[in-house]
Biopython code that builds the backbone (N, CA, C, O; Angstrom):
import numpy as np
from Bio.PDB.StructureBuilder import StructureBuilder

atoms = [
    (1, "MET", "N", (-1.810, -7.901, -8.028)),
    (1, "MET", "CA", (-0.546, -7.937, -7.341)),
    (1, "MET", "C", (0.432, -8.533, -8.315)),
    (1, "MET", "O", (0.423, -9.747, -8.518)),
    (2, "ASP", "N", (1.259, -7.748, -8.916)),
    (2, "ASP", "CA", (2.131, -8.209, -9.914)),
    (2, "ASP", "C", (3.579, -7.750, -9.597)),
    (2, "ASP", "O", (3.842, -7.011, -8.648)),
    (3, "VAL", "N", (4.476, -8.234, -10.443)),
    (3, "VAL", "CA", (5.827, -7.777, -10.389)),
    (3, "VAL", "C", (5.871, -6.369, -10.978)),
    (3, "VAL", "O", (5.173, -6.111, -11.958)),
    (4, "LEU", "N", (6.629, -5.485, -10.444)),
    (4, "LEU", "CA", (6.736, -4.096, -10.954)),
    (4, "LEU", "C", (7.570, -4.084, -12.234)),
    (4, "LEU", "O", (8.733, -4.487, -12.232)),
    (5, "SER", "N", (7.000, -3.645, -13.258)),
    (5, "SER", "CA", (7.639, -3.579, -14.597)),
    (5, "SER", "C", (7.910, -2.148, -14.994)),
    (5, "SER", "O", (7.452, -1.187, -14.376)),
    (6, "ARG", "N", (8.676, -2.063, -16.051)),
    (6, "ARG", "CA", (8.976, -0.651, -16.587)),
    (6, "ARG", "C", (7.680, -0.007, -17.021)),
    (6, "ARG", "O", (7.519, 1.195, -16.810)),
    (7, "ASP", "N", (6.751, -0.722, -17.611)),
    (7, "ASP", "CA", (5.454, -0.151, -18.008)),
    (7, "ASP", "C", (4.717, 0.387, -16.804)),
    (7, "ASP", "O", (4.126, 1.467, -16.827)),
    (8, "ASP", "N", (4.778, -0.432, -15.718)),
    (8, "ASP", "CA", (4.120, 0.046, -14.468)),
    (8, "ASP", "C", (4.690, 1.360, -13.972)),
    (8, "ASP", "O", (3.966, 2.270, -13.569)),
    (9, "LEU", "N", (6.029, 1.429, -14.016)),
    (9, "LEU", "CA", (6.658, 2.664, -13.573)),
    (9, "LEU", "C", (6.275, 3.879, -14.419)),
    (9, "LEU", "O", (6.091, 4.984, -13.909)),
    (10, "GLU", "N", (6.162, 3.644, -15.702)),
    (10, "GLU", "CA", (5.732, 4.700, -16.565)),
    (10, "GLU", "C", (4.281, 5.106, -16.311)),
    (10, "GLU", "O", (3.933, 6.284, -16.391)),
    (11, "LEU", "N", (3.440, 4.113, -16.004)),
    (11, "LEU", "CA", (2.083, 4.396, -15.669)),
    (11, "LEU", "C", (1.989, 5.245, -14.367)),
    (11, "LEU", "O", (1.183, 6.173, -14.289)),
    (12, "LEU", "N", (2.794, 4.926, -13.385)),
    (12, "LEU", "CA", (2.873, 5.639, -12.129)),
    (12, "LEU", "C", (3.254, 7.046, -12.344)),
    (12, "LEU", "O", (2.642, 7.927, -11.740)),
    (13, "VAL", "N", (4.209, 7.329, -13.148)),
    (13, "VAL", "CA", (4.775, 8.656, -13.413)),
    (13, "VAL", "C", (3.689, 9.458, -14.150)),
    (13, "VAL", "O", (3.608, 10.667, -13.933)),
    (14, "ARG", "N", (2.860, 8.862, -14.998)),
    (14, "ARG", "CA", (1.907, 9.608, -15.775)),
    (14, "ARG", "C", (0.538, 9.878, -15.002)),
    (14, "ARG", "O", (-0.373, 10.493, -15.557)),
    (15, "GLN", "N", (0.439, 9.439, -13.822)),
    (15, "GLN", "CA", (-0.802, 9.653, -13.097)),
    (15, "GLN", "C", (-1.037, 11.122, -12.863)),
    (15, "GLN", "O", (-0.103, 11.884, -12.612)),
    (16, "PRO", "N", (-2.313, 11.520, -12.950)),
    (16, "PRO", "CA", (-2.640, 12.912, -12.721)),
    (16, "PRO", "C", (-2.227, 13.376, -11.347)),
    (16, "PRO", "O", (-2.178, 12.597, -10.395)),
    (17, "ARG", "N", (-1.929, 14.660, -11.256)),
    (17, "ARG", "CA", (-1.550, 15.186, -9.940)),
    (17, "ARG", "C", (-2.850, 15.306, -9.081)),
    (17, "ARG", "O", (-3.796, 16.011, -9.433)),
    (18, "SER", "N", (-2.835, 14.631, -8.026)),
    (18, "SER", "CA", (-3.948, 14.694, -7.036)),
    (18, "SER", "C", (-3.398, 14.082, -5.764)),
    (18, "SER", "O", (-2.244, 13.656, -5.715)),
    (19, "SER", "N", (-4.249, 14.042, -4.711)),
    (19, "SER", "CA", (-3.843, 13.494, -3.486)),
    (19, "SER", "C", (-3.576, 12.039, -3.736)),
    (19, "SER", "O", (-4.413, 11.354, -4.323)),
    (20, "CYS", "N", (-2.399, 11.527, -3.295)),
    (20, "CYS", "CA", (-2.030, 10.179, -3.551)),
    (20, "CYS", "C", (-1.072, 9.725, -2.397)),
    (20, "CYS", "O", (-0.564, 10.537, -1.624)),
    (21, "ALA", "N", (-0.864, 8.409, -2.334)),
    (21, "ALA", "CA", (0.060, 7.882, -1.365)),
    (21, "ALA", "C", (0.881, 6.757, -1.974)),
    (21, "ALA", "O", (0.429, 6.020, -2.850)),
    (22, "SER", "N", (2.074, 6.661, -1.487)),
    (22, "SER", "CA", (2.931, 5.493, -1.846)),
    (22, "SER", "C", (3.354, 4.902, -0.453)),
    (22, "SER", "O", (3.966, 5.581, 0.370)),
    (23, "LEU", "N", (3.005, 3.650, -0.248)),
    (23, "LEU", "CA", (3.354, 2.956, 0.971)),
    (23, "LEU", "C", (4.315, 1.842, 0.689)),
    (23, "LEU", "O", (4.121, 1.086, -0.263)),
    (24, "TYR", "N", (5.335, 1.718, 1.476)),
    (24, "TYR", "CA", (6.308, 0.659, 1.331)),
    (24, "TYR", "C", (6.501, 0.010, 2.674)),
    (24, "TYR", "O", (6.578, 0.688, 3.699)),
    (25, "MET", "N", (6.579, -1.325, 2.671)),
    (25, "MET", "CA", (6.733, -2.029, 3.910)),
    (25, "MET", "C", (7.443, -3.396, 3.700)),
    (25, "MET", "O", (7.325, -3.997, 2.632)),
    (26, "PRO", "N", (8.168, -3.869, 4.714)),
    (26, "PRO", "CA", (8.735, -5.196, 4.619)),
    (26, "PRO", "C", (7.660, -6.223, 4.794)),
    (26, "PRO", "O", (6.710, -5.963, 5.532)),
    (27, "THR", "N", (7.737, -7.336, 4.190)),
    (27, "THR", "CA", (6.876, -8.487, 4.411)),
    (27, "THR", "C", (7.687, -9.749, 4.620)),
    (27, "THR", "O", (8.900, -9.781, 4.417)),
    (28, "HIS", "N", (6.998, -10.754, 5.020)),
    (28, "HIS", "CA", (7.703, -12.064, 5.317)),
    (28, "HIS", "C", (7.093, -13.150, 4.517)),
    (28, "HIS", "O", (5.870, -13.200, 4.385)),
    (29, "ARG", "N", (7.892, -14.031, 3.969)),
    (29, "ARG", "CA", (7.443, -15.141, 3.132)),
    (29, "ARG", "C", (6.809, -16.220, 3.996)),
    (29, "ARG", "O", (5.856, -16.872, 3.569)),
    (30, "SER", "N", (7.345, -16.427, 5.257)),
    (30, "SER", "CA", (6.907, -17.482, 6.110)),
    (30, "SER", "C", (7.307, -17.183, 7.542)),
    (30, "SER", "O", (8.042, -16.238, 7.828)),
    (31, "GLY", "N", (6.798, -18.021, 8.428)),
    (31, "GLY", "CA", (7.150, -17.878, 9.835)),
    (31, "GLY", "C", (6.201, -17.012, 10.611)),
    (31, "GLY", "O", (5.278, -16.426, 10.044)),
    (32, "PRO", "N", (6.422, -16.923, 11.936)),
    (32, "PRO", "CA", (5.519, -16.191, 12.753)),
    (32, "PRO", "C", (5.428, -14.687, 12.445)),
    (32, "PRO", "O", (4.429, -14.042, 12.760)),
    (33, "GLU", "N", (6.496, -14.133, 11.818)),
    (33, "GLU", "CA", (6.442, -12.745, 11.480)),
    (33, "GLU", "C", (5.340, -12.391, 10.525)),
    (33, "GLU", "O", (4.929, -11.231, 10.496)),
    (34, "THR", "N", (4.838, -13.309, 9.748)),
    (34, "THR", "CA", (3.805, -13.104, 8.783)),
    (34, "THR", "C", (2.534, -12.576, 9.483)),
    (34, "THR", "O", (1.750, -11.838, 8.886)),
    (35, "GLN", "N", (2.350, -12.955, 10.717)),
    (35, "GLN", "CA", (1.156, -12.504, 11.415)),
    (35, "GLN", "C", (1.207, -10.950, 11.778)),
    (35, "GLN", "O", (0.197, -10.292, 12.026)),
    (36, "GLN", "N", (2.430, -10.475, 11.778)),
    (36, "GLN", "CA", (2.592, -9.036, 12.118)),
    (36, "GLN", "C", (2.417, -8.132, 10.863)),
    (36, "GLN", "O", (2.167, -6.933, 10.981)),
    (37, "ASP", "N", (2.558, -8.754, 9.643)),
    (37, "ASP", "CA", (2.517, -7.886, 8.448)),
    (37, "ASP", "C", (1.179, -7.195, 8.296)),
    (37, "ASP", "O", (1.227, -6.010, 7.964)),
    (38, "PRO", "N", (-0.003, -7.746, 8.485)),
    (38, "PRO", "CA", (-1.258, -7.017, 8.405)),
    (38, "PRO", "C", (-1.269, -5.839, 9.465)),
    (38, "PRO", "O", (-1.788, -4.764, 9.165)),
    (39, "ILE", "N", (-0.743, -6.031, 10.600)),
    (39, "ILE", "CA", (-0.704, -4.983, 11.619)),
    (39, "ILE", "C", (0.217, -3.809, 11.130)),
    (39, "ILE", "O", (-0.122, -2.637, 11.299)),
    (40, "ARG", "N", (1.337, -4.146, 10.548)),
    (40, "ARG", "CA", (2.214, -3.140, 10.015)),
    (40, "ARG", "C", (1.506, -2.335, 8.945)),
    (40, "ARG", "O", (1.655, -1.113, 8.901)),
    (41, "LEU", "N", (0.747, -2.976, 8.089)),
    (41, "LEU", "CA", (-0.002, -2.263, 7.028)),
    (41, "LEU", "C", (-1.106, -1.386, 7.681)),
    (41, "LEU", "O", (-1.316, -0.245, 7.269)),
    (42, "LYS", "N", (-1.762, -1.899, 8.637)),
    (42, "LYS", "CA", (-2.757, -1.086, 9.354)),
    (42, "LYS", "C", (-2.150, 0.204, 9.926)),
    (42, "LYS", "O", (-2.752, 1.275, 9.841)),
    (43, "ASN", "N", (-0.934, 0.083, 10.516)),
    (43, "ASN", "CA", (-0.239, 1.241, 11.058)),
    (43, "ASN", "C", (0.163, 2.239, 9.929)),
    (43, "ASN", "O", (0.040, 3.453, 10.095)),
    (44, "LEU", "N", (0.649, 1.692, 8.772)),
    (44, "LEU", "CA", (0.987, 2.554, 7.665)),
    (44, "LEU", "C", (-0.233, 3.309, 7.199)),
    (44, "LEU", "O", (-0.137, 4.507, 6.930)),
    (45, "ILE", "N", (-1.367, 2.666, 7.092)),
    (45, "ILE", "CA", (-2.548, 3.272, 6.669)),
    (45, "ILE", "C", (-2.897, 4.416, 7.573)),
    (45, "ILE", "O", (-3.179, 5.526, 7.120)),
    (46, "ARG", "N", (-2.877, 4.137, 8.878)),
    (46, "ARG", "CA", (-3.132, 5.172, 9.875)),
    (46, "ARG", "C", (-2.235, 6.431, 9.715)),
    (46, "ARG", "O", (-2.694, 7.568, 9.820)),
    (47, "GLN", "N", (-0.913, 6.159, 9.450)),
    (47, "GLN", "CA", (0.022, 7.256, 9.248)),
    (47, "GLN", "C", (-0.347, 8.020, 7.955)),
    (47, "GLN", "O", (-0.326, 9.250, 7.928)),
    (48, "ALA", "N", (-0.667, 7.310, 6.946)),
    (48, "ALA", "CA", (-1.027, 7.980, 5.706)),
    (48, "ALA", "C", (-2.298, 8.845, 5.835)),
    (48, "ALA", "O", (-2.388, 9.930, 5.260)),
    (49, "GLU", "N", (-3.238, 8.354, 6.577)),
    (49, "GLU", "CA", (-4.482, 9.082, 6.852)),
    (49, "GLU", "C", (-4.158, 10.394, 7.598)),
    (49, "GLU", "O", (-4.706, 11.457, 7.305)),
    (50, "GLN", "N", (-3.255, 10.268, 8.560)),
    (50, "GLN", "CA", (-2.916, 11.451, 9.354)),
    (50, "GLN", "C", (-2.132, 12.526, 8.544)),
    (50, "GLN", "O", (-2.283, 13.730, 8.749)),
    (51, "ARG", "N", (-1.295, 12.021, 7.622)),
    (51, "ARG", "CA", (-0.606, 12.897, 6.749)),
    (51, "ARG", "C", (-1.557, 13.585, 5.736)),
    (51, "ARG", "O", (-1.434, 14.784, 5.484)),
    (52, "PHE", "N", (-2.476, 12.834, 5.177)),
    (52, "PHE", "CA", (-3.461, 13.424, 4.344)),
    (52, "PHE", "C", (-4.188, 14.548, 4.995)),
    (52, "PHE", "O", (-4.278, 15.650, 4.454)),
    (53, "VAL", "N", (-4.722, 14.263, 6.190)),
    (53, "VAL", "CA", (-5.529, 15.243, 6.932)),
    (53, "VAL", "C", (-4.643, 16.423, 7.368)),
    (53, "VAL", "O", (-5.082, 17.573, 7.347)),
    (54, "GLY", "N", (-3.397, 16.130, 7.764)),
    (54, "GLY", "CA", (-2.441, 17.159, 8.147)),
    (54, "GLY", "C", (-2.039, 18.134, 7.068)),
    (54, "GLY", "O", (-1.607, 19.259, 7.318)),
    (55, "THR", "N", (-2.206, 17.637, 5.843)),
    (55, "THR", "CA", (-1.883, 18.521, 4.663)),
    (55, "THR", "C", (-3.136, 19.106, 4.000)),
    (55, "THR", "O", (-3.052, 19.679, 2.914)),
    (56, "GLY", "N", (-4.278, 18.964, 4.641)),
    (56, "GLY", "CA", (-5.457, 19.644, 4.162)),
    (56, "GLY", "C", (-6.455, 18.788, 3.430)),
    (56, "GLY", "O", (-7.471, 19.319, 2.980)),
    (57, "THR", "N", (-6.240, 17.515, 3.282)),
    (57, "THR", "CA", (-7.222, 16.620, 2.614)),
    (57, "THR", "C", (-8.291, 16.274, 3.639)),
    (57, "THR", "O", (-8.017, 15.900, 4.780)),
    (58, "ARG", "N", (-9.501, 16.416, 3.175)),
    (58, "ARG", "CA", (-10.657, 16.062, 4.078)),
    (58, "ARG", "C", (-10.575, 14.600, 4.458)),
    (58, "ARG", "O", (-10.216, 13.762, 3.630)),
    (59, "ARG", "N", (-10.905, 14.281, 5.708)),
    (59, "ARG", "CA", (-10.824, 12.938, 6.192)),
    (59, "ARG", "C", (-11.634, 11.985, 5.317)),
    (59, "ARG", "O", (-11.186, 10.866, 5.068)),
    (60, "ARG", "N", (-12.791, 12.386, 4.852)),
    (60, "ARG", "CA", (-13.595, 11.535, 4.002)),
    (60, "ARG", "C", (-12.906, 11.231, 2.719)),
    (60, "ARG", "O", (-13.012, 10.108, 2.227)),
    (61, "ASP", "N", (-12.182, 12.199, 2.131)),
    (61, "ASP", "CA", (-11.434, 11.984, 0.894)),
    (61, "ASP", "C", (-10.255, 11.068, 1.149)),
    (61, "ASP", "O", (-9.932, 10.219, 0.318)),
    (62, "ALA", "N", (-9.616, 11.234, 2.280)),
    (62, "ALA", "CA", (-8.510, 10.408, 2.635)),
    (62, "ALA", "C", (-8.968, 8.965, 2.805)),
    (62, "ALA", "O", (-8.290, 8.040, 2.357)),
    (63, "ASN", "N", (-10.116, 8.770, 3.448)),
    (63, "ASN", "CA", (-10.653, 7.392, 3.661)),
    (63, "ASN", "C", (-10.978, 6.757, 2.297)),
    (63, "ASN", "O", (-10.768, 5.560, 2.098)),
    (64, "GLU", "N", (-11.494, 7.571, 1.364)),
    (64, "GLU", "CA", (-11.813, 7.063, 0.047)),
    (64, "GLU", "C", (-10.564, 6.583, -0.692)),
    (64, "GLU", "O", (-10.569, 5.534, -1.338)),
    (65, "ILE", "N", (-9.498, 7.371, -0.583)),
    (65, "ILE", "CA", (-8.215, 6.960, -1.237)),
    (65, "ILE", "C", (-7.685, 5.673, -0.557)),
    (65, "ILE", "O", (-7.139, 4.799, -1.231)),
    (66, "LEU", "N", (-7.839, 5.568, 0.695)),
    (66, "LEU", "CA", (-7.165, 4.413, 1.451)),
    (66, "LEU", "C", (-8.088, 3.250, 1.474)),
    (66, "LEU", "O", (-7.651, 2.200, 1.946)),
    (67, "HIS", "N", (-9.327, 3.296, 1.020)),
    (67, "HIS", "CA", (-10.289, 2.211, 1.127)),
    (67, "HIS", "C", (-9.696, 0.864, 0.563)),
    (67, "HIS", "O", (-9.666, -0.144, 1.268)),
    (68, "SER", "N", (-9.244, 0.878, -0.686)),
    (68, "SER", "CA", (-8.788, -0.400, -1.271)),
    (68, "SER", "C", (-7.704, -1.034, -0.541)),
    (68, "SER", "O", (-7.714, -2.256, -0.398)),
    (69, "VAL", "N", (-6.744, -0.295, -0.052)),
    (69, "VAL", "CA", (-5.637, -0.888, 0.687)),
    (69, "VAL", "C", (-6.073, -1.413, 2.050)),
    (69, "VAL", "O", (-5.496, -2.379, 2.550)),
    (70, "ARG", "N", (-7.118, -0.769, 2.678)),
    (70, "ARG", "CA", (-7.690, -1.239, 3.917)),
    (70, "ARG", "C", (-8.277, -2.622, 3.797)),
    (70, "ARG", "O", (-8.260, -3.396, 4.754)),
    (71, "GLU", "N", (-8.808, -2.946, 2.602)),
    (71, "GLU", "CA", (-9.408, -4.273, 2.402)),
    (71, "GLU", "C", (-8.325, -5.375, 2.451)),
    (71, "GLU", "O", (-8.642, -6.531, 2.733)),
    (72, "LEU", "N", (-7.128, -5.047, 2.194)),
    (72, "LEU", "CA", (-6.091, -6.085, 2.241)),
    (72, "LEU", "C", (-5.773, -6.597, 3.663)),
    (72, "LEU", "O", (-5.270, -7.706, 3.847)),
    (73, "ILE", "N", (-6.068, -5.795, 4.600)),
    (73, "ILE", "CA", (-5.724, -6.109, 6.069)),
    (73, "ILE", "C", (-6.327, -7.465, 6.386)),
    (73, "ILE", "O", (-5.643, -8.314, 6.957)),
    (74, "GLU", "N", (-7.595, -7.700, 6.033)),
    (74, "GLU", "CA", (-8.306, -8.945, 6.412)),
    (74, "GLU", "C", (-8.181, -10.015, 5.356)),
    (74, "GLU", "O", (-8.744, -11.093, 5.548)),
    (75, "ASP", "N", (-7.505, -9.808, 4.288)),
    (75, "ASP", "CA", (-7.445, -10.802, 3.176)),
    (75, "ASP", "C", (-6.349, -11.817, 3.504)),
    (75, "ASP", "O", (-5.170, -11.575, 3.247)),
    (76, "GLU", "N", (-6.757, -12.971, 4.081)),
    (76, "GLU", "CA", (-5.807, -13.993, 4.414)),
    (76, "GLU", "C", (-5.023, -14.568, 3.279)),
    (76, "GLU", "O", (-3.824, -14.824, 3.392)),
    (77, "ALA", "N", (-5.692, -14.767, 2.207)),
    (77, "ALA", "CA", (-5.043, -15.307, 0.984)),
    (77, "ALA", "C", (-3.909, -14.368, 0.498)),
    (77, "ALA", "O", (-2.834, -14.821, 0.105)),
    (78, "PHE", "N", (-4.182, -13.077, 0.540)),
    (78, "PHE", "CA", (-3.189, -12.118, 0.153)),
    (78, "PHE", "C", (-1.925, -12.246, 1.006)),
    (78, "PHE", "O", (-0.818, -12.235, 0.467)),
    (79, "TRP", "N", (-2.072, -12.367, 2.312)),
    (79, "TRP", "CA", (-0.925, -12.417, 3.232)),
    (79, "TRP", "C", (-0.136, -13.776, 3.119)),
    (79, "TRP", "O", (1.030, -13.872, 3.501)),
    (80, "ARG", "N", (-0.834, -14.803, 2.579)),
    (80, "ARG", "CA", (-0.117, -16.134, 2.500)),
    (80, "ARG", "C", (0.886, -16.130, 1.319)),
    (80, "ARG", "O", (1.708, -17.044, 1.259)),
    (81, "HIS", "N", (0.871, -15.213, 0.429)),
    (81, "HIS", "CA", (1.683, -15.199, -0.751)),
    (81, "HIS", "C", (2.482, -13.918, -0.807)),
    (81, "HIS", "O", (2.164, -13.053, -1.623)),
    (82, "GLN", "N", (3.515, -13.745, 0.026)),
    (82, "GLN", "CA", (4.249, -12.502, 0.029)),
    (82, "GLN", "C", (5.698, -12.747, -0.383)),
    (82, "GLN", "O", (6.156, -13.889, -0.427)),
    (83, "SER", "N", (6.407, -11.673, -0.682)),
    (83, "SER", "CA", (7.808, -11.717, -0.967)),
    (83, "SER", "C", (8.523, -11.000, 0.178)),
    (83, "SER", "O", (8.183, -11.183, 1.347)),
    (84, "ASP", "N", (9.539, -10.165, -0.182)),
    (84, "ASP", "CA", (10.311, -9.514, 0.856)),
    (84, "ASP", "C", (9.785, -8.075, 1.185)),
    (84, "ASP", "O", (10.045, -7.526, 2.255)),
    (85, "GLY", "N", (9.057, -7.519, 0.235)),
    (85, "GLY", "CA", (8.574, -6.154, 0.440)),
    (85, "GLY", "C", (7.269, -5.937, -0.327)),
    (85, "GLY", "O", (6.945, -6.661, -1.269)),
    (86, "LEU", "N", (6.538, -4.917, 0.112)),
    (86, "LEU", "CA", (5.256, -4.584, -0.530)),
    (86, "LEU", "C", (5.293, -3.104, -0.828)),
    (86, "LEU", "O", (5.648, -2.295, 0.029)),
    (87, "ALA", "N", (4.919, -2.748, -2.067)),
    (87, "ALA", "CA", (4.822, -1.346, -2.472)),
    (87, "ALA", "C", (3.408, -1.122, -2.947)),
    (87, "ALA", "O", (2.893, -1.833, -3.810)),
    (88, "LEU", "N", (2.785, -0.095, -2.350)),
    (88, "LEU", "CA", (1.356, 0.230, -2.664)),
    (88, "LEU", "C", (1.279, 1.662, -3.163)),
    (88, "LEU", "O", (1.839, 2.567, -2.545)),
    (89, "PHE", "N", (0.607, 1.868, -4.251)),
    (89, "PHE", "CA", (0.448, 3.191, -4.813)),
    (89, "PHE", "C", (-1.081, 3.432, -4.979)),
    (89, "PHE", "O", (-1.782, 2.600, -5.556)),
    (90, "LEU", "N", (-1.572, 4.556, -4.477)),
    (90, "LEU", "CA", (-2.977, 4.824, -4.453)),
    (90, "LEU", "C", (-3.306, 6.297, -4.561)),
    (90, "LEU", "O", (-2.567, 7.172, -4.110)),
    (91, "ARG", "N", (-4.456, 6.528, -5.182)),
    (91, "ARG", "CA", (-5.112, 7.845, -5.199)),
    (91, "ARG", "C", (-6.578, 7.567, -5.395)),
    (91, "ARG", "O", (-6.938, 6.402, -5.563)),
    (92, "THR", "N", (-7.462, 8.568, -5.384)),
    (92, "THR", "CA", (-8.850, 8.303, -5.551)),
    (92, "THR", "C", (-9.161, 7.503, -6.835)),
    (92, "THR", "O", (-8.791, 7.901, -7.940)),
    (93, "GLY", "N", (-9.849, 6.373, -6.650)),
    (93, "GLY", "CA", (-10.209, 5.567, -7.795)),
    (93, "GLY", "C", (-9.106, 4.753, -8.471)),
    (93, "GLY", "O", (-9.302, 4.179, -9.542)),
    (94, "TRP", "N", (-7.977, 4.720, -7.836)),
    (94, "TRP", "CA", (-6.845, 3.998, -8.475)),
    (94, "TRP", "C", (-5.905, 3.412, -7.403)),
    (94, "TRP", "O", (-5.492, 4.091, -6.463)),
    (95, "PHE", "N", (-5.590, 2.127, -7.590)),
    (95, "PHE", "CA", (-4.805, 1.423, -6.600)),
    (95, "PHE", "C", (-3.923, 0.384, -7.271)),
    (95, "PHE", "O", (-4.415, -0.395, -8.087)),
    (96, "ARG", "N", (-2.596, 0.349, -6.941)),
    (96, "ARG", "CA", (-1.754, -0.723, -7.470)),
    (96, "ARG", "C", (-0.950, -1.269, -6.264)),
    (96, "ARG", "O", (-0.562, -0.525, -5.363)),
    (97, "CYS", "N", (-0.722, -2.568, -6.286)),
    (97, "CYS", "CA", (-0.001, -3.239, -5.230)),
    (97, "CYS", "C", (1.001, -4.156, -5.833)),
    (97, "CYS", "O", (0.670, -4.931, -6.730)),
    (98, "TYR", "N", (2.237, -4.097, -5.365)),
    (98, "TYR", "CA", (3.327, -4.921, -5.931)),
    (98, "TYR", "C", (4.080, -5.626, -4.807)),
    (98, "TYR", "O", (4.487, -5.025, -3.812)),
    (99, "ARG", "N", (4.246, -6.944, -5.018)),
    (99, "ARG", "CA", (5.110, -7.698, -4.110)),
    (99, "ARG", "C", (6.484, -7.657, -4.744)),
    (99, "ARG", "O", (6.651, -7.997, -5.915)),
    (100, "LEU", "N", (7.467, -7.238, -3.964)),
    (100, "LEU", "CA", (8.822, -7.049, -4.470)),
    (100, "LEU", "C", (9.821, -7.884, -3.658)),
    (100, "LEU", "O", (9.622, -8.169, -2.477)),
    (101, "ALA", "N", (10.920, -8.267, -4.360)),
    (101, "ALA", "CA", (12.001, -8.951, -3.772)),
    (101, "ALA", "C", (13.021, -7.952, -3.170)),
    (101, "ALA", "O", (14.236, -8.129, -3.252)),
    (102, "LEU", "N", (12.436, -6.878, -2.552)),
    (102, "LEU", "CA", (13.216, -5.823, -1.880)),
    (102, "LEU", "C", (12.732, -5.708, -0.463)),
    (102, "LEU", "O", (11.529, -5.762, -0.208)),
    (103, "ARG", "N", (13.612, -5.558, 0.428)),
    (103, "ARG", "CA", (13.242, -5.351, 1.841)),
    (103, "ARG", "C", (13.183, -3.896, 2.170)),
    (103, "ARG", "O", (14.204, -3.217, 2.062)),
    (104, "PHE", "N", (12.082, -3.385, 2.554)),
    (104, "PHE", "CA", (11.902, -2.024, 3.036)),
    (104, "PHE", "C", (11.972, -1.908, 4.511)),
    (104, "PHE", "O", (11.670, -2.871, 5.216)),
    (105, "GLU", "N", (12.364, -0.750, 5.026)),
    (105, "GLU", "CA", (12.413, -0.536, 6.499)),
    (105, "GLU", "C", (11.069, -0.032, 6.978)),
    (105, "GLU", "O", (10.891, 0.211, 8.172)),
]
sb = StructureBuilder()
sb.init_structure("model")
sb.init_model(0)
sb.init_chain("A")
sb.init_seg("    ")
for serial, (resi, resn, name, xyz) in enumerate(atoms, 1):
    if name == "N":
        sb.init_residue(resn, " ", resi, " ")
    sb.init_atom(name, np.array(xyz, "f"), 0.0, 1.0, " ", f" {name:<3s}", serial, name[0])
structure = sb.get_structure()
């Protein structure tokens, strides 16, 4: 989980064309709202899975793509160190997560 750099953006652009997902969500640095952030991520993952399946990706393949990001839901240490937004990029066998000082809707 790093800061998004120009090199990272170039890496994202060069990824092979395959089933992939980009997830963006607001996060909270502190306060009671932080407890809702894992729930928001869980909902985003559910939506991503539905979109994958709705566009013809087999559910098993969609679950494989989303596996790494699902592991974050229960990672308490991960949620203790957030910024204003979270950007997640994933495809089969590849996952990047960035904490950003940007607020997403």
